[in-house]
KOLDRENPA-213627 format. One line per field, with one value per residue: residue number from 1; x, y, z of N, C-alpha, C in turn. Coordinates in pm, whole numbers, plus 50000, padded with zeros to 5 digits. Each point is the difference from the previous one (the first is absolute). Layout:
<recs>
i [NUM_...] .
n.X [X_...] .
n.Y [Y_...] .
n.Z [Z_...] .
ca.X [X_...] .
ca.Y [Y_...] .
ca.Z [Z_...] .
c.X [X_...] .
c.Y [Y_...] .
c.Z [Z_...] .
</recs>
This chain:
<recs>
i [1_2_3_4_5_6_7_8_9_10_11_12_13_14_15_16_17_18_19_20_21_22_23_24_25_26_27_28_29_30_31_32_33_34_35_36_37_38_39_40_41_42_43_44_45_46_47_48_49_50_51_52_53_54_55_56_57_58_59_60_61_62_63_64_65_66_67_68_69_70_71_72_73_74_75_76_77_78_79_80_81_82_83_84_85_86_87_88_89_90_91_92_93_94_95_96_97_98_99_100_101_102_103_104_105_106_107_108_109_110_111_112_113_114_115_116_117_118_119_120_121_122_123_124_125_126_127_128_129_130_131_132_133_134_135_136_137_138_139_140_141_142_143_144_145_146_147_148_149_150_151_152_153_154_155_156_157_158_159_160_161_162_163_164_165_166_167_168_169_170_171_172_173_174_175_176_177_178_179_180_181_182_183_184_185_186_187_188_189_190_191_192_193_194_195_196_197_198_199_200_201_202_203_204_205_206_207_208_209_210_211_212_213_214_215_216_217_218_219_220_221_222_223_224_225_226_227_228_229_230_231_232_233_234_235_236_237_238_239_240_241_242_243_244_245_246_247_248_249_250_251_252_253_254_255_256_257_258_259_260_261_262_263_264_265_266_267_268_269_270_271_272_273_274_275_276_277_278_279_280_281_282_283_284_285_286_287_288_289_290_291_292_293_294_295_296_297_298_299_300_301_302_303_304_305_306_307_308_309_310_311_312_313_314_315_316_317_318_319_320_321_322_323_324_325_326_327_328_329_330_331_332_333_334_335_336_337_338_339_340_341_342_343_344_345_346_347_348_349_350_351_352_353_354_355_356_357_358_359_360_361_362_363_364_365_366_367_368_369_370_371] .
n.X [83673_50115_50056_50059_50081_50026_50130_49983_50019_50064_49943_50023_49989_49891_50005_49992_49862_49946_49889_49987_50129_50006_50026_50127_49998_50103_50088_50054_50072_50076_50113_50071_49965_50028_49957_50085_50052_49997_49899_49972_50023_49933_49909_50004_49998_49906_49929_50032_49976_49903_49988_50038_49902_49912_50040_49980_49887_49972_50060_49921_49890_50027_50021_49899_49974_49903_50119_49919_50051_49969_49901_49962_50084_50087_50012_49986_50096_50059_49972_50003_50104_50055_49981_50035_50069_49963_49948_50119_50046_49926_50050_50097_49980_49976_50103_50073_49946_50017_50114_50002_49960_50063_50134_50056_49887_50068_50008_50114_50014_49985_49900_49944_50013_49945_49913_49981_49992_49918_49949_49973_49993_49952_49925_49985_49969_49936_49932_49988_49952_49926_49977_49990_49927_49942_49983_49976_49930_49972_49870_49971_49903_49937_50027_50020_50051_50053_50065_50041_50029_50047_50044_50004_50039_50085_49998_50111_50100_50014_49923_50026_50003_50039_50018_49981_50077_50072_49962_50046_50084_50021_50014_50062_50085_50013_50013_50074_50046_49993_50052_50078_50004_50001_50085_49999_50127_50085_50064_49998_50063_49922_49896_50050_50023_49880_49949_50075_49969_49869_50032_50052_49975_49881_49991_50064_49928_49914_50043_50014_49891_49962_50046_49965_49932_50086_49878_50001_50017_49862_50018_49956_49914_49910_50007_49933_50112_50077_49932_50011_50117_50002_49917_50042_50134_49963_49938_50107_50090_49895_50030_49858_50019_50106_50090_49931_50022_49915_49927_50040_49993_49881_50014_50047_49924_49904_50059_50001_49881_49933_50052_49955_49887_50001_50041_49908_49914_50047_49994_49879_49946_49985_50127_49913_49913_49916_49980_49966_50097_49914_50124_50043_49902_50014_50126_49990_49889_50082_50122_49934_49930_50128_50041_49906_49974_50130_49965_50055_50072_49921_50063_49967_49889_50036_50055_49898_49926_50098_50004_49861_49997_50086_49901_49949_50052_49941_49882_50001_50027_49924_49989_50009_49926_49908_50019_50004_49902_49874_50013_50057_49908_49904_50005_50049_50096_49886_49988_49900_50062_50117_49946_49931_50091_50084_49910_49970_50121_49996_49895_50038_50124_49966_49913_50091_50091_49931_49939_50126_50043_49896_49990_50129_49999_49913_50060_50078_49875_50068_49898_49979_50128_50009_49877] .
n.Y [08431_49949_50079_50090_50000_50127_49966_49941_50064_49906_50038_49870_49972_50058_49867_50005_50007_49870_50074_49886_49978_50117_49927_50012_50099_49917_50101_50105_49911_50034_50045_49945_50100_49925_49932_49923_50040_49879_49978_50118_49950_49881_50065_50084_49887_49942_50113_50002_49877_50020_50133_49940_49885_50093_50058_49891_49973_50110_49963_49884_50085_50094_49874_49982_50112_49919_49929_49927_50063_50096_49915_49908_49941_50086_50024_49879_49961_50089_49974_49868_50028_50086_49918_49903_50114_50004_49914_50005_50082_49939_49885_50077_50044_49872_49963_50093_49957_49871_50054_50090_49925_49894_49967_50112_50050_50100_50030_50051_50120_50011_49912_50071_50117_49930_49962_50120_50049_49884_50036_50132_49982_49870_50066_50103_49933_49919_50102_50071_49876_49966_50142_50005_49885_50065_50108_49922_49939_50134_49979_50120_50011_50061_50124_49951_50118_49993_49883_50060_50097_49918_49947_50132_49993_49899_49878_49974_49991_49909_50099_49929_49910_50104_49978_49879_50048_50039_49865_49911_50106_50044_49867_49972_50097_49976_49874_50045_50084_49902_49905_50082_50018_49878_50013_50109_49961_50081_49896_50109_49969_49899_50078_50088_49895_49943_50133_49999_49880_50043_50113_49913_49920_50071_49981_49878_49956_50051_49942_49898_50035_50043_49886_49924_49962_49897_49996_49942_49868_50002_49921_50100_49903_49980_49885_49986_49940_50104_50093_49952_49983_50129_50051_49929_50019_50126_50012_49956_50067_50078_49909_49977_49936_49920_49951_49906_49889_49955_50108_49986_49865_50055_50079_49888_49924_50076_49987_49871_49998_50086_49917_49898_50062_50009_49875_49950_50084_49953_49877_50016_50088_50019_50025_50038_49906_50074_50060_50085_49918_49955_49961_50110_50070_49901_50006_50133_50018_49918_50057_50114_49942_49963_50114_50100_50021_49981_49883_50070_49898_49966_49891_50021_50034_49980_49889_49969_50049_49921_49888_50002_50015_49892_49987_50111_49977_49872_50052_50076_49892_49926_50133_50027_49887_50045_50125_49977_49920_50010_50118_49983_49919_50073_49880_50032_49940_50007_49867_49922_49893_50048_50042_49896_49924_50077_50002_49875_49986_50060_49935_49879_50013_50054_49894_49896_50063_50033_49897_49947_50083_49976_49868_50012_50094_49900_49913_50075_49985_49957_49929_50115_49985_49872_50016] .
n.Z [31255_49967_50080_49934_50088_50010_50020_50116_50107_50064_50113_50021_49860_49967_49989_49883_50010_49983_49955_49933_49987_49978_49882_50048_49917_49944_50033_49912_49949_50110_49979_50110_50070_50108_49884_50042_49884_50058_49901_50036_50122_49947_49947_50104_50059_49925_49998_50126_50018_49927_50064_50119_49954_49962_50099_50066_49939_50023_50121_49973_49974_50089_50062_49920_50060_50060_49970_49940_49902_50090_49996_49919_50073_50025_49863_49974_50082_49974_49867_50011_50079_49912_49895_50079_50017_49877_50077_50047_49920_49895_50059_50019_49873_49981_50073_49934_49884_50040_50039_49896_49913_50049_50020_49978_49934_49969_50146_49982_49960_50124_49986_49897_50077_50100_49894_49963_50121_50017_49883_50011_50130_49994_49906_50071_50105_49923_49940_50116_50043_49890_50013_50128_49981_49891_50078_50103_49902_49986_50004_50065_49919_50115_50031_50121_50004_49883_50027_50113_49921_49910_50115_50018_49851_50024_49977_50076_49925_50088_50037_49907_50092_50052_49879_50054_50100_49890_49971_50096_50049_49885_49974_50118_49964_49865_50016_50103_49919_49909_50090_50040_49866_49968_50104_49915_49998_50047_49946_50042_50103_50004_49973_50091_50069_49980_50015_50102_50027_49967_50067_50075_49902_49995_50141_49999_49897_50076_50120_49928_49952_50125_50060_49901_50118_50004_49973_50129_49971_49973_50104_50083_50034_49935_49948_49865_49956_50077_49928_49874_50025_50057_49923_49892_50048_50036_49876_49939_50051_49967_49900_50038_49875_50018_49927_49952_50067_49928_50030_50128_49987_49960_50118_50058_49901_50039_50126_49981_49929_50095_50097_49927_50004_50117_50023_49917_50063_50115_49950_49955_50075_50134_50055_50090_50014_49940_50118_49884_49974_49910_49961_50038_49940_49900_49995_50016_49919_49922_50029_49978_49896_49982_50041_49946_50135_49970_50057_50083_50021_50105_49986_49855_50048_50112_49953_49928_50093_50078_49895_49990_50124_49981_49912_50052_50114_49981_49946_50107_50084_49944_49950_50128_50017_49905_50037_50125_49994_49946_49977_50106_50023_49934_49913_49883_50060_50076_50025_49946_50044_49959_49881_49994_50038_49931_49918_50031_49995_49897_49943_50042_49965_49887_49990_50043_49943_49913_50023_50010_49913_49933_50042_49981_49899_49966_50048_49936_49962_49898_50009_50062_50050_50019_50033] .
ca.X [50092_50126_50048_50142_50046_50154_50067_49996_50117_49968_50056_50114_50127_49999_50023_49864_49941_49881_49893_49927_50081_50112_50130_50080_50021_50134_50027_50095_50143_50092_50126_50001_50066_50144_50055_50151_50005_50116_50044_50063_50130_50077_50026_50105_50118_50039_50041_50136_50108_50003_50089_50121_50041_50016_50134_50116_49997_50055_50141_50056_49988_50122_50119_50025_49981_49867_50021_50006_50133_50114_49969_49865_49937_49968_49898_49861_49969_49960_49876_49887_49960_49962_49864_49891_49978_49947_49854_50025_49960_49862_49930_50012_49888_49882_49980_49970_49859_49919_50013_49943_49863_49913_50043_50011_49975_50026_49878_50018_50127_50112_50034_50064_50124_50092_50047_50088_50134_50059_50077_50097_50116_50114_50042_50110_50111_50066_50071_50130_50097_50066_50093_50113_50074_50078_50100_50110_50067_50039_49945_49909_50051_50001_50003_49900_49899_49905_49915_49894_49885_49927_49920_49879_49913_50001_50099_50136_50104_49984_49864_49921_49881_49909_49911_49861_49913_49967_49868_49910_49944_49903_49858_49928_49945_49882_49883_49951_49921_49862_49929_49975_49893_49879_49952_49959_50100_50068_50153_50063_50148_50021_49958_50115_50119_49975_50013_50143_50061_49945_50048_50147_50083_49990_50053_50148_50020_49981_50114_50112_49997_50028_50135_50109_50039_49965_49894_50002_49880_49887_49950_49872_49881_49950_49926_49864_50000_50003_49866_49915_50046_49954_49860_49967_50053_49904_49882_50022_50029_49887_49894_49996_50036_50099_49979_49993_50131_50020_50025_50138_50087_50002_50090_50141_50046_49980_50117_50118_49993_50030_50145_50082_49982_50088_50156_50010_50005_50127_50107_49995_49939_50067_49999_49908_49861_49910_49895_49859_49984_49899_50058_50018_49863_49941_50078_49960_49860_49981_50053_49908_49890_50054_50036_49898_49905_50057_50000_50121_49987_50025_50139_50095_49959_50096_50119_49957_49979_50142_50078_49935_50039_50147_50016_50054_50133_50088_50004_50092_50145_50058_50092_50146_50059_50019_50113_50120_50013_49962_50058_50152_50021_49934_50097_49937_50071_49945_49906_49849_49962_50067_49931_49874_50057_50042_49894_49921_50084_50006_49855_49974_50100_49950_49883_50017_50073_49904_49902_50068_50025_49880_49960_50093_49962_49875_50019_50062_49914_50052_49918_49953_50099_50064_49895] .
ca.Y [50046_50036_50135_50025_50114_50027_49940_50087_49991_49970_50095_49955_49989_50091_49929_49987_49867_49968_50028_49893_49907_50089_49938_50099_49996_50035_50095_49965_49962_50101_49966_50071_50123_50003_49875_49996_49927_49927_49975_50106_50000_49898_50072_50087_49924_49952_50115_50070_49894_50017_50099_49960_49907_50075_50082_49896_49952_50118_49982_49909_50054_50081_49933_49963_50131_49992_49926_49852_49942_50016_49905_49959_49936_50121_50087_49948_49999_50135_50062_49922_50035_50133_50003_49945_50088_50136_50040_50075_50139_50017_49956_50090_50100_49946_50005_50128_50031_49929_50053_50131_49998_49897_49928_50106_50129_50120_50059_50140_50041_49984_49851_49972_50049_49901_49909_50066_50020_49877_49955_50094_50030_49905_50017_50095_49947_49901_50067_50063_49897_49953_50094_49995_49880_50012_50093_49926_49904_50091_49941_50092_50063_50149_50040_49959_50124_49999_49882_50023_50099_49930_49895_50070_49998_49884_49908_50017_49886_49854_49963_49983_49930_50086_50067_49946_50086_50134_49985_49944_50099_50071_49942_49977_50139_50026_49917_50039_50128_49983_49925_50112_50094_49920_49999_50131_50091_50091_49978_50110_49981_49880_50035_50085_49922_49937_50094_50026_49873_49994_50113_50014_50007_50129_50096_49997_50055_50149_50055_49969_50101_50129_49999_49932_49891_49874_49943_49857_49931_49986_49864_49998_49991_49869_49979_49948_49853_49972_50030_49880_49893_50032_49980_49878_49929_50026_49917_49837_49975_50037_49902_49921_49871_49972_49904_49860_49933_49979_50122_50023_49920_50036_50118_49966_50007_50141_50061_49955_50055_50145_50021_49974_50113_50109_49961_50022_50136_50048_49932_49996_50119_50113_49977_49920_50001_50094_49954_49999_49904_49899_49879_50042_50003_49865_49950_50071_49978_49860_49979_50056_49911_49884_50026_50069_49930_49876_49994_49984_49909_50106_49988_50089_50144_50097_50012_50064_50129_50068_50017_50102_50129_50026_49992_50130_50014_49914_50067_50112_49975_49887_50040_49996_49867_49967_50074_49976_49856_49934_50051_49976_49863_49936_50017_49951_49882_49882_49918_50018_49969_50096_50125_49979_49976_50127_50089_49960_50027_50152_50037_49959_50083_50155_50015_49987_50104_50110_49980_49998_50140_50085_49956_50056_50126_50012_49963_50123_50102_50095_49969_50123_50050_49909_49919] .
ca.Z [49894_50062_49982_50008_50075_50022_50104_50130_50083_50139_50081_50068_49937_49896_49882_49923_50031_49938_50086_50047_50078_50072_49989_49950_49859_49978_49889_49911_50056_49983_50072_50115_49979_50028_49962_49967_49894_49993_49866_49959_50055_49917_49868_50013_50012_49860_49905_50050_49954_49855_49967_50011_49902_49872_49999_49995_49851_49932_49998_49904_49869_49993_50012_49861_49917_49936_49899_50019_49952_50099_50111_49987_50125_50086_49939_50005_50137_50046_49931_50052_50134_49998_49930_50076_50120_49949_50066_50130_50001_49985_50119_50110_49971_50025_50138_50042_49974_50098_50138_49991_49963_50070_50114_50107_49954_50098_50051_49982_49940_50096_50001_49879_50007_50080_49924_49914_50071_50040_49883_49943_50083_49958_49865_49996_50091_49932_49907_50060_50045_49877_49933_50089_49975_49875_50025_50058_49894_49882_49865_49962_49871_50005_50140_50087_50024_49901_50011_50110_49941_49898_50064_50038_49897_49937_50052_49931_50027_49975_50052_49871_50035_50075_49900_50024_50100_49938_49941_50097_50098_49928_49971_50116_50049_49922_50026_50132_49976_49964_50102_50101_49943_50001_50146_50044_50046_49918_50017_49923_49998_49910_49858_49968_49980_49869_49910_49993_49934_49855_49929_50024_49875_49937_50086_49980_49862_50001_50074_49922_49888_50054_50062_49932_50078_49941_50105_49998_49955_50101_50002_50069_49900_49967_49870_50008_50038_50149_50060_49970_50084_50134_49993_49979_50113_50099_49980_50016_50147_50080_49980_50129_49988_49890_49895_50043_49981_49850_49939_50023_49939_49856_49987_49974_49858_49956_50042_49916_49857_49992_50025_49892_49899_50056_49971_49855_49969_50057_49930_49854_49956_50066_50155_50076_49965_50080_50095_49955_49879_50043_50060_50143_50058_50032_50107_50115_50056_50029_50130_50103_50012_50049_50144_50071_50084_50022_50137_50069_50131_50119_50061_49927_49988_50084_49933_49876_50028_50025_49888_49913_50056_49958_49868_49946_50035_49915_49875_50001_50025_49919_49881_50069_49990_49858_49936_50060_50003_49888_49872_50015_49989_49878_49876_49881_49944_50066_49919_50035_50128_50075_50007_50081_50126_50038_50014_50114_50117_50011_50049_50145_50079_49996_50077_50132_50044_49984_50107_50137_50032_50013_50133_50108_50028_50059_50137_50053_49972_49894_49877_49954_49911_49901_49934] .
c.X [50125_50026_50150_50038_50156_50047_49982_50128_49947_50048_50118_50129_49996_50013_49874_49955_49880_49882_49938_50082_50098_50136_50095_50019_50143_50001_50114_50130_50093_50133_50002_50083_50150_50064_50141_50005_50153_50051_50069_50133_50093_50041_50111_50134_50056_50052_50132_50101_50003_50088_50143_50063_50038_50134_50110_50004_50072_50159_50052_49976_50115_50127_50047_49981_49874_50004_50004_50137_50115_49985_49870_49923_49965_49886_49855_49953_49955_49880_49887_49966_49945_49853_49883_49974_49924_49857_50036_49952_49857_49918_50021_49904_49864_49972_49980_49857_49904_50018_49934_49856_49912_50038_50010_49998_50045_49877_50008_50147_50116_50057_50086_50146_50102_50049_50100_50147_50052_50081_50105_50120_50113_50046_50129_50116_50087_50079_50125_50097_50066_50091_50121_50094_50070_50107_50128_50073_50047_49935_49882_50038_50001_50021_49881_49879_49903_49899_49893_49889_49932_49908_49869_49881_49975_50109_50124_50090_50077_49869_49906_49857_49892_49892_49860_49924_49964_49865_49899_49927_49899_49878_49917_49935_49876_49886_49951_49928_49860_49916_49954_49895_49871_49938_49961_50092_50067_50149_50084_50145_50043_49985_50122_50125_49988_50024_50147_50066_49966_50082_50157_50093_49999_50053_50149_50050_49995_50112_50124_50008_50031_50139_50121_50050_49943_49921_50006_49878_49914_49958_49858_49874_49971_49937_49875_50006_49997_49849_49913_50040_49953_49849_49956_50032_49913_49875_50021_50041_49890_49879_49988_50042_50109_49937_49995_50144_50020_50033_50143_50095_50004_50085_50140_50042_49988_50117_50120_50009_50040_50141_50100_49985_50100_50141_50013_50018_50136_50122_49998_49939_50073_50008_50013_49858_49931_49917_49872_49983_49905_50062_50024_49870_49941_50085_49954_49878_49975_50061_49918_49892_50043_50014_49893_49910_50046_50017_50145_49978_50054_50134_50100_49967_50097_50133_49979_49986_50120_50075_49938_50029_50141_50021_50043_50130_50098_50022_50099_50151_50056_50099_50140_50070_49999_50129_50138_50048_49975_50078_50153_50010_49938_50100_49912_50035_49954_49915_49867_49988_50079_49922_49863_50042_50041_49882_49916_50084_50023_49871_49982_50079_49948_49863_49997_50085_49899_49888_50053_50028_49870_49941_50068_49957_49853_50011_50059_49921_50021_49898_49943_50093_50051_49897_49982] .
c.Y [50053_50143_50014_50120_50019_49926_50101_49982_49962_50095_49950_50013_50107_49933_49992_49851_49979_50027_49876_49925_50081_49933_50119_49973_50047_50130_49966_49978_50112_49959_50083_50135_50013_49861_50008_49895_49929_49966_50121_50023_49911_50075_50101_49933_49940_50116_50051_49891_50007_50105_49963_49917_50076_50076_49893_49957_50115_49992_49902_50044_50099_49946_49955_50124_49985_49918_49852_49937_50002_49908_49941_49951_50121_50076_49941_49973_50146_50041_49916_50040_50148_50016_49951_50082_50125_50034_50086_50138_50022_49949_50085_50115_49942_49991_50142_50059_49930_50071_50120_49997_49904_49959_50103_50131_50104_50059_50159_50025_49979_49848_49978_50068_49912_49883_50046_50004_49859_49954_50096_50016_49888_50012_50092_49958_49894_50059_50059_49889_49956_50092_49999_49874_50001_50107_49939_49911_50072_49940_50088_50057_50145_50038_49970_50108_49994_49878_50016_50096_49920_49891_50055_49981_49865_49901_50023_49871_50038_49938_49984_49936_50081_50093_49968_50091_50140_49991_49954_50108_50081_49930_49966_50141_50032_49922_50033_50136_49975_49940_50120_50103_49921_49987_50129_50084_50086_50017_50110_49982_49877_50048_50106_49925_49926_50101_50037_49881_50010_50111_50020_49997_50132_50110_50002_50064_50152_50055_49986_50106_50128_50030_49930_49871_49873_49922_49832_49928_49971_49857_50006_49995_49855_49987_49934_49844_49967_50021_49868_49881_50022_49969_49870_49903_50010_49907_49853_49967_50000_49890_49911_49857_49980_49897_49867_49936_49971_50131_50061_49936_50046_50126_49960_49985_50142_50074_49961_50044_50148_50019_49972_50106_50132_49971_50024_50151_50073_49968_50029_50132_50124_49986_50136_50017_50121_49941_49989_49895_49892_49871_50029_50000_49867_49940_50040_49943_49834_49967_50056_49905_49869_50018_50046_49904_49851_49982_49975_49928_50104_49991_50095_50141_50095_50017_50075_50145_50087_50027_50105_50144_50053_50017_50133_50015_49920_50055_50117_49968_49897_50028_50011_49870_49965_50059_49945_49849_49925_50030_49964_49834_49937_50021_49944_49852_49867_49928_50004_49963_50094_50136_49994_49995_50133_50104_49967_50030_50161_50070_49974_50100_50136_50012_49983_50121_50115_49987_49991_50146_50073_49947_50060_50138_50024_49979_50121_50129_50103_49984_50129_50070_49923_49898_49864] .
c.Z [50072_49965_50030_50068_49996_50119_50116_50074_50140_50098_50060_49918_49878_49862_49907_50016_49890_50104_50066_50093_50087_49995_49931_49845_49980_49906_49924_50072_49965_50059_50123_49968_50027_49984_49966_49885_49983_49863_49932_50069_49925_49872_50022_50018_49866_49921_50052_49954_49848_49958_50015_49902_49881_50011_49999_49863_49913_49996_49908_49859_49972_49980_49846_49894_49913_49858_50021_49962_50106_50124_49990_50137_50095_49945_50020_50153_50043_49942_50058_50142_50014_49936_50102_50127_49955_50065_50119_50007_49977_50119_50113_49977_50027_50162_50053_49982_50093_50141_50010_49979_50070_50125_50127_49955_50109_50037_49993_49945_50095_49986_49859_49991_50069_49903_49889_50064_50026_49875_49956_50099_49966_49864_50017_50091_49920_49867_50038_50037_49870_49939_50093_49977_49872_50008_50062_49923_49888_49880_49965_49851_49989_50144_50085_50022_49868_49989_50106_49968_49911_50069_50058_49932_49931_50044_49918_50033_50124_50069_49899_50028_50067_49908_50022_50096_49951_49924_50099_50091_49917_49971_50123_50056_49907_50032_50138_49979_49956_50093_50093_49947_49994_50131_50040_50071_49899_50022_49917_49993_49908_49850_49960_49962_49863_49879_49967_49923_49857_49923_50013_49885_49946_50071_49983_49867_49987_50072_49911_49880_50053_50050_49930_50075_49923_50096_49986_49936_50114_50003_50067_49894_49975_49853_50016_50050_50138_50068_49971_50098_50137_50005_49987_50108_50125_49999_50022_50144_50094_49983_50133_50009_49900_49908_50063_49974_49857_49935_50028_49919_49835_49980_49954_49863_49945_50029_49920_49861_50004_50040_49880_49888_50055_49958_49844_49968_50035_49907_49850_49947_50067_50153_50059_49948_50082_50095_49950_49898_50047_50055_50142_50076_50027_50104_50134_50058_50016_50143_50107_50034_50071_50144_50078_50076_50027_50160_50048_50138_50109_50060_49931_50007_50083_49912_49863_50026_50033_49892_49901_50057_49968_49858_49936_50031_49918_49859_49990_49998_49890_49897_50051_49980_49856_49942_50073_50002_49872_49882_50009_49979_49873_49893_49884_49955_50070_49902_50040_50159_50103_50014_50080_50143_50061_50016_50118_50123_50030_50042_50149_50085_50023_50079_50144_50060_50008_50097_50131_50045_50028_50136_50098_50038_50033_50156_50065_49991_49901_49871_49952_49899_49887_49925_50062] .
</recs>
């Protein structure tokens, strides 16, 4: 009568074996600990370019004062391009969740503080650069010192696009806090920082009541939707296998329908659609499933990794080119072909200039300061 035994381990390999045959029994499949995810490099590049496209498209919408009657071609070219990029911010939260929870969890508080500084230092360097640039052009709406104080607590004009980092840094900090607690550590400093962020609006309102000082708006913090994108994104990016080829192709019509829904909402209901809207969520997660675990040819990988490393810098600098070049050249009186051609040309120009600048200061060793 056959008997069943638990798998043994051979002295040579330590691998589990069957007692009768001493054949190694495969254990559960796991991803390599230091696996480099080229598909996520690709997603970072896609999202960075999508943000640039959105701000270029916004210049077309502003050129007609958000009214179709002022220039139908520019209006629709801008709204279609802007609507199709709405996955970018949620996807950045999804990638943040994967990095902190799955891809590269922090080993201790010191590692997490390095990540915070890596994102926070460029935030303030670029805020100062944008304020100085506007001061030189005499376009600041208030004294530079007031704007500088406000920027400590939240994004200001003309660095309007940097609002994202005031949400991104707190959410990666909160997720890392949970990871470290689960690992048996006591990240007191990180916990204290999160406590300050959570209570900052009430601290400032109390100071305002006592002193009469008009407190600035607080941008630090995150909403429920960003946590959901981060956690679900981490789970989906961590799947050991992506969709089949047929499954990936099925994501394309899903993206098309949800993108059309975003454009409908922006043009017929309210501009801009919230990041938490179901249309945006479906667009985001269908793109995630289209790209995740996709195989990147080896000959493309070095260039892709280099461009992905320059993505943050391109995000930081591109608004310079949008404000100084795109908005000067975009007009409301172009026809359909002219509007589409101009949008593509402005997007290409802004992307090339932004990535070119970022790659340049990367070579100069300024990535720590400029992103």
